[in-house]
N, C-alpha and C positions, 0 to 999 in steps of 0.2 A: 688333265682331268676336267670334265665338263661341269664344274661346280655350279656355275651360274644357271646352266640349263636345268640341272637337277633341282636347284633351289626354286626356280620359277615354277617347276612342276609341283613341288611341295606346297608352295603358296596357294595353289589352286585346288588342293585336295583337302578332304576332311579327316583323313586317316593316314598314318605313316606306319609301315610294317617292315620288318626284317625277317626274311625266310631263308631256309636252306637253299643252297645253290641248286641242288637236284630238283627241288620243287619248282623253282623259277624256270629251269631248263625245259620243263614240260609245257610251259606257257609261251616262252619267247626265247630267242637266241641271244638276247642282251641280258645284262645283269640288273635291269630295272624295267618296270612297266607300271602302267596306271590302269586299274580296273575298278569300275563303279566308285569313282571319287576316292580311291585309295592308292597312294603311291607306295609301291613295293620295290625293295631292293634286296639283292642277295647278301648273304653274310660276307661273302668275299669282297664285294664292293663296299659294304659298310665298314669292314675292317680297314680297307684301303683309305677311305675318306676319313675315318676317325683317327688313324695313325697320322695322316698328313695334317689334319686339323689340330690335333694335340701338339704336334711339334711346333707349329707356327704360333699357337696360342701361348705356349711356354716361352717361345722366343720373344713374343710381344711384351712380356713383362720386363725383360732385360734390355731390349733394344728401343731406341727412340723412334725408329722407323717401323711402322706396323705393316703387316701384309695388307695389300689393297683390298683383299676379300675377307678381312677379319670378321666382319659381321656374319657373312655366310659360313665361315669356319666355325664360329661360335654356335650358330644355329644348328649346324649338323652335329656338332659335338654333343649338345644337349638333347638332340633328337635320338642319337644313337646310345648315349649314356645319360639318362636323366638325373643321375646322382653326381655328376661332375661339378662339384662346387666351384672349382676354379673358373669354369666357363660361365656359370650363372653370375658369379661375382664380377667378372669382366663385362658381362652384359649390363649389369647395374652401373658400372663406371662409365660405360659408353651410351647410356640410355638416351641422353639428350640429343645425340646425333643419329639415333635410330628411329624407325617408324614404329609408333606405339601399336598400331593395328597389326603389323607384322609380328611384333614381340608377343602380343596376346595370342595370335594364331599359332606361333611356334610353341609357346608354352602349353596351349591346349593339346596340341599333337603329342607333346612330350609326356604330360601327365596321363594322357589316354593310353600311352604305351607303357609308361613306367609309373604305375599307380601308387607305388610306395616310396617314390622319390621325394622325401621330405623337403629337400632343398628346392625342388621344382615348385612345390606348393607354397613355400615361403617366397619365392620369386613372384608368384602370382599375387600374393599380398602386396609386395612391393609395387607391382603394376597398378593395383587398385589405389594405393596411396598416391600414386602419381597422376592417374587419369580419372579416378572415381570409379564407381561400380560399372561394370561392363554391360552393355546392352545384351539382353537375353542370357545373362550369366546364370540365373537359376535354371533356365531351360537346358543349358550346357551341362550343369551339374546333375540334373535329372537324368540325362542321357548317360553320363559317366557312371552314375549310381547303378543303373540297370546293367551296364557293361561289366562293372566290377563290384560285386557284392561285398559288404563288410569292409569298405575302404575307410579306415580310420582317418587318414589324412584329408580325404574329401569332406567328411562330415565335420571334422574339426575346422576346416576352412569355411564351410557353410555356416557353422555356428558363429565364427568370427565375423562373417559378412552380416549376419542377422543382428549381432550386437552393435556393430560399428557403422554400418552403411545402409541397412534397410530402413526406409522411412517407417515411422510408427503406424501410419495408416495402411501399410502393406504387411505388417507383421502377423496379423491374425490370419490372413490368407495363406501365408507361408506355414503357419502352425497347422491350419486345416489340411493343407497338402501333406505335410509330414505325418499327421495322424493317419491319413489314408495309406500312405506309403508303409508305415510301420505295421499297420493291420495286415497288409498283404505280404510283409517280409518279416515274420516273427523271429527269424534267426539272425537278423542283421543288428547285432548289439550296438554297433557304432551309430546307427540311425536312431536307436532308442535313447542313447546317451545324448545325442544332439537335441532330440525332442525334450528330454528332461531339462536341458539348459534353457530351451525356449520357454517352457512353463515357469521355471524359476525366475527368469529375467522379466517376465510379464506378470508375475505374482498370481499365477493361476494354479496353485498347488491343489486346491480342492477339485477343480476341473480335471486335473491330471489323475488324481486318485479315483474319481468317479469313472473316468474313461478306462483306466487300466483294470479296474475291478470288473467292469462289464466285459472287457476283452478277455480277461482270464476265465471268467465264467463261460463265455462263448466258446473258448478253445479247450479249457481244461476242466470245466465243471462236470457233474455226473452225466449230463446229457450233451457234453461238449463235442466239438468237431473232432478232437483228437482223443483216442481211447487208449493209446499205447502207454506203457509205464514211463518212458522218457520221451515226451512229445517235443516237436520242434519249438525252439524259443523258450522253453520252460524256465531255464535259469534267468534269461534276459528279462522276460516279462515280470517274473516275481521279484527280481532285484529292483526293477523300476517301481513296482507296486510298493515295496518296502520303503523306498526313498520318500514316497509321498503319503504314506499311511499315517494318519493323525494319531492312531492308537492301535495297538496290537489286538485289542478286544474287538475291533471292527472286522478283523479277519479270522476270528476264532471258528466260525462256521466253515469258511473256506478251507482252513487248516484241517479240520476234521474230515471234510470231503476228500481232501488229497490223501490223507492217511488211509481212508477206506479204499481209495483207488490204488493204494500201495505205491505211491510216488515218493520221491526223495524230498521230504519236507524241510531239509536244511536249506533248500533254495527259497523257502518262504521267509528266511531271515528273521525268525522269531528269536527273542532273547532266550538263552539256554534254560532259565528257570521255567518259563512258560512252555518251552518246547518239551521239557521233561515231564511236566505235569500233564500236558495234553497227550503226550505219547502213551501215557498209561490209561487213557480213557477207554 
C-alpha cells in the first residue's frame, strides 16, 4: 500500500473526500485522484486503508515496537473516521515527535469532512493549547461555517477561542463580523448563541438588545422582509431577544404586532401572565 505517497498528496491538498467507487471510475482508472486541490479516494480504498491503520493502531497500544508509519496511519484513521477517539488520543501522546503544522492541516481536513466529530474539535483545542492561536484561524472557521451551516461544534470552538485566546483589541472586530454573519444567516441558531456569549463576555447587553430589536423589526415587523406566518429564524432571533430584554414592557408593541400577523407568540418568551393578558387584547 502506497501510504506515504497518499499522505504526501493529502498534505498538499485543502480538501479530503471519500466517494463511491463508481463515481471515481468515471474520472480515473485508479482509486484516488486530485482535482482542484481536493484529494479524492474511493470507498474501497478508504476501507482498505482504515482497516490496515486500525489494526496497527490497536497493536501499538500493546506492543513496545510501533509501526514505522504510525503517524501516517493515525492521520488516515482520523481523516476517514473523524470520531475515532483512540487515534486522536494517540496523536496527543505522540504530539512532541510530530510536526505541528501537519497536525493542524490534518485536523482541518478532518473537521471539514466530519463536522460533528466532537473529539476532532477537542483535539483542535489541544493543538491551540500547545502552539497558540493558529494563523488565519478565524478565516478557516469562516470558510467552514459557510460550508456547514448550523455547526454547533464549530461555533462552540470559536467562542472558546474568543474567550481564551483572542486579544482584547481584536474582540470588537470579531463581534462586528459575527453580527453581519448572523444578519445574513437568521436560521443559524448556533452562530446566534455564539454571538450572545460574545456580548455577555464583553458586557454589551444593551447593544445586543438594541441590535436584535432592530433586526427583528427589519425581518418580522409589519413592513418586514418576511411576510409568512413562520419566517426563517423566527424562534432563534426571538430567543436571542428575550435573553437580552431588560423588561418585557419594552417588547409589548412588538408582541402585539406579531399577534396581528398571526405568528406564534410563544417564541417571544413572554411570561405566561403577560402572555395571557396580551393575548386577549
